[in-house]
Structures are given as C-alpha cells and as structure tokens.
C-alpha positions in Angstrom: 130.9 107.5 117.6 128.5 104.7 119.5 125.3 104.6 121.1 125.6 104.5 124.9 122.8 102.4 127.2 122.6 103.6 130.6 120.6 101.2 134.1 118.4 103.2 136.2 118.6 105.6 137.4 120.5 107.3 135.0 118.6 108.4 131.7 120.8 111.4 130.8 124.7 112.1 130.5 126.2 115.2 129.2 130.0 116.3 129.1 133.2 114.4 128.9 135.4 112.1 130.7 139.0 111.5 129.5 139.0 111.5 125.5 134.9 110.6 125.8 132.2 113.3 124.9 128.4 112.3 125.8 126.2 114.2 124.4 121.8 113.7 124.1 120.0 113.7 120.8 115.8 113.3 120.6 116.2 109.8 121.8 119.9 108.4 122.2 122.9 109.0 124.1 125.9 109.6 121.9 129.4 108.7 123.0 131.9 110.2 120.7 135.9 110.1 121.1 137.6 113.2 120.7 140.7 111.6 119.4 142.0 112.5 116.4 143.3 109.9 113.7 146.1 112.2 112.3 146.8 115.8 112.1 147.2 116.1 108.2 144.5 113.7 107.8 141.9 115.8 105.8 138.9 114.2 104.4 137.6 115.2 101.0 133.8 115.0 100.0 132.9 112.6 97.0 130.5 113.8 94.5 127.8 111.7 96.2 128.5 113.2 99.6 128.5 116.8 98.1 125.3 115.6 96.6 124.1 114.1 99.9 125.2 117.8 101.8 123.4 119.2 99.0 120.2 117.8 100.1 120.2 118.1 103.6 120.4 121.8 103.0 117.4 122.2 100.5 115.3 120.0 103.2 116.6 121.6 106.4 115.7 125.0 104.5 112.4 123.9 103.4 111.9 122.5 107.2 112.3 126.0 108.4 109.7 127.6 105.6 107.2 125.1 106.3 103.8 126.0 108.4 103.4 125.5 111.9 100.6 123.0 111.3 102.9 121.0 108.8 105.5 120.7 111.2 103.1 119.6 114.1 101.8 117.3 111.5 105.2 115.4 111.1 105.7 115.5 114.7 102.6 113.8 115.4 103.7 111.1 112.5 106.9 110.6 114.5 105.3 109.7 117.6 103.3 107.1 115.7 106.2 105.6 114.1 108.6 103.3 116.6 112.0 102.3 115.4 114.7 100.1 116.7 118.2 101.4 117.4 121.4 99.3 117.3 120.6 98.6 120.8 117.5 96.8 120.0 115.6 99.7 122.1 112.1 101.2 120.8 112.8 104.8 119.9 110.7 107.8 118.2 112.7 109.8 115.9 111.6 113.9 115.8 109.4 115.4 113.1 112.3 116.9 111.3 114.2 113.8 111.6 111.4 111.6 110.0 111.1 114.6 107.2 114.6 114.4 106.6 114.6 110.3 106.2 111.6 110.2 104.3 112.5 112.7 102.0 116.4 111.5 101.5 114.5 107.9 100.4 112.5 109.3 98.2 115.5 111.4 96.3 117.4 108.2 96.3 114.6 107.0 94.1 114.6 109.5 92.3 111.3 111.1 93.3 109.7 114.6 94.3 109.8 115.7 97.8 106.7 115.5 99.8 106.4 118.6 102.5 102.8 117.3 104.2 103.2 113.9 106.0 102.2 111.5 104.5 99.7 108.2 106.2 101.6 105.6 108.1 101.7 103.0 105.2 103.3 99.7 104.8 105.8 98.6 101.7 105.0 95.7 99.6 108.2 94.1 98.7 110.0 90.7 98.1 110.8 88.6 100.7 114.5 87.3 99.5 116.8 87.3 96.3 119.7 85.6 94.9 123.1 86.3 93.5 125.0 84.8 90.8 128.4 85.9 88.9 131.0 84.6 86.5 133.9 85.5 85.5 134.1 83.4 82.2 133.1 84.5 78.4 131.4 87.4 79.4 131.3 88.4 82.8 128.2 89.1 84.8 127.1 89.9 88.2 123.3 89.4 88.6 120.7 89.9 91.2 117.3 87.6 90.7 114.2 88.2 92.9 111.2 86.1 92.5 108.3 86.9 89.9 105.1 88.2 90.9 106.4 91.3 92.6 106.1 93.9 89.9 104.5 96.3 92.6 103.4 99.9 91.4 104.9 101.8 94.1 108.2 100.3 95.6 111.7 100.7 95.0 114.8 99.3 96.1 117.8 101.3 97.1 120.9 99.0 96.0 123.5 99.1 98.6 127.2 97.5 97.7 130.5 97.1 99.9 134.0 96.8 98.1 135.8 94.0 97.8 135.9 92.6 101.4 138.0 89.4 102.7 136.1 86.1 101.5 135.9 85.1 105.5 134.0 87.6 106.4 130.6 87.1 107.6 129.1 90.5 107.9 129.5 93.6 106.5 129.0 96.8 109.0 130.2 100.2 107.7 131.6 99.5 104.0 128.2 99.9 102.2 127.8 102.6 99.4 124.5 103.7 97.7 125.0 102.6 94.2 121.2 103.2 93.0 117.4 101.7 93.1 115.7 99.5 91.0 111.7 98.4 90.6 110.5 95.4 90.4 108.9 96.0 87.4 112.7 96.1 85.8 112.3 92.6 85.4 115.0 89.9 87.2 117.6 89.8 86.7 119.2 93.4 87.4 122.6 93.5 86.2 124.5 95.2 89.2 127.7 95.8 87.2 125.9 98.7 85.6 125.2 99.6 89.5 128.6 98.9 91.0 131.3 100.0 88.5 130.3 103.8 88.7 130.2 103.5 92.1 133.9 101.4 92.6 135.4 101.5 88.9 136.1 97.7 89.1 134.5 94.5 90.3 136.5 92.6 92.8 137.2 89.3 91.4 138.1 87.0 94.2 136.7 89.2 96.7 133.4 89.0 98.8 130.7 91.3 98.3 128.3 92.4 100.6 124.9 93.4 99.2 121.9 95.1 100.8 118.4 96.4 99.6 116.3 98.9 101.0 112.6 98.5 99.8 110.9 102.0 100.0 107.4 103.2 98.9 107.9 105.9 96.7 104.8 107.7 97.4 105.6 108.4 101.2 109.2 107.5 101.5 108.8 105.0 104.2 111.1 102.0 104.2 110.4 98.1 104.4 112.4 95.0 105.6 116.1 95.5 104.7 117.9 92.4 103.0 120.9 91.4 102.8 123.2 89.0 100.5 126.7 88.0 100.1 129.2 86.7 97.3 132.4 85.6 96.4 133.4 87.1 92.7 135.0 83.7 90.8 138.4 84.6 89.3 138.0 86.3 86.1 139.3 83.9 83.1 139.1 84.3 79.7 137.5 80.8 79.0 134.1 81.0 77.2 133.4 77.2 77.7 133.7 76.6 81.3 131.6 78.8 83.6 133.2 79.6 86.9 131.9 78.4 89.8 129.0 80.5 91.8 129.3 81.0 95.5 126.3 82.9 97.2 125.4 83.2 101.3 122.7 83.9 103.6 124.1 85.6 106.5 
C-alpha cells in the first residue's frame, strides 16, 4: 500500500488500473496492489495483533454509542490538529480517527480510555537518548536519557526491530511495540526486559533500531518521535573485558 499525490487538476482517483486499486480516504489517496504473494500464504494473528483487534473493536463500538455532541467535539478537535503524511503534506484526520489514535496511545501506556475530546496539549519530553550494550560478563542492553525530565504526565512507548543487517542505515516497517516507561522510572532503562518477551532473544552482532514515542497520558497526544540504532556486540563468556559499544544517530 502507498500514498499517492497527484498534481492539479486531479484531486480524486477511484478505481483500478491493472493490478493497482486506488481509493480515497478522509485526507489521502491510497494505492494498493491486488497481487497476492501466494495462494497458500496464510497469516496467523499474533497475540499482540489479537489484542489490537480487540482494542479497535471496543473503541469503534464506543464511538457508535457516544452522544452526537461528543462526536462533534472530536470532529472539531481534529480540524485544529494538523498532521504531516509520508509525502510531507499537511492534512487533517477525521474525528473518529483522532479518537482511535489518542485512545490507542492511552491503551498502550496502560491508561483509561477518554470519551470526551480533550484540549489540544503539547507533550513534555526529553530530546534524545543513548543506547549501550555489552555481551561479556552479565550482558546488558540499556537506554539512557538526560536527568531532570521526571515529568509526571509523559509515557514513552518503546518500539524495537528484530536483528537487522549491520549495514542498514534506517528501519521502516520492522518495528514492533515492546512496552512503555516513564522518566520517573529512572535512567538507564533495561531494554532486555522489553525486548525478549517480544523477540525471545537478543540478536548479538546484529543491528537493532529503537524508536520512542512520547505520549501525554492524560490526553493521548504524541510528541516528537526519537530514534536511534545500535549494533549489539558479540556474546562472550569473558568477565574481564567489556565488548566495544556501537551507537549511531540516524
């Protein structure tokens, strides 16, 4: 699936050309291929995907039972909350999509759903973090952030990739949600406890991409995404020599 941008005078496109189908959403034109990658390619939902489906269903049902005034308030809020798509174009989502987005963020940081549209709020956050890891002695994989950011209403959603080639400079679609923390938890954060429940084991000598999404856990609004990557060192039994650490900004 891809976003499509047309030059004037074309503003809408519906239908199919060959194996590509075009459709219009609230604010974007989407192109989706109809080619299947294999007749026997059956996708089985993971437990996290099943949980996401359940959350989506519950929120969709809640939207349908809300008062008209509540839905109108969400629609008005959406009109005042500009966003930027992958084509770097500004757009505005629908009230329903914003309701789903903010409540999904709140659910991911273990906060209760909100049904009344909140005030448009900024998100207090730190501006960077560092990744360190060692495979010798007692292995560790930590995330450190600047002190003095013990904000009482910001959660950081943690997304990480599986082990990637060390030559990759960016990560697009391989991120998986691994949990959340707050600054008051203290620095450093033990990322092994986030990583292994999702990916089972650390991919030593591979690159891991880490993404943080700051969330105001009263309103669900998100801040600026922070990204970093690290090449995990070799796993060795030595307790005397710490493996060299590699950390990259991108």
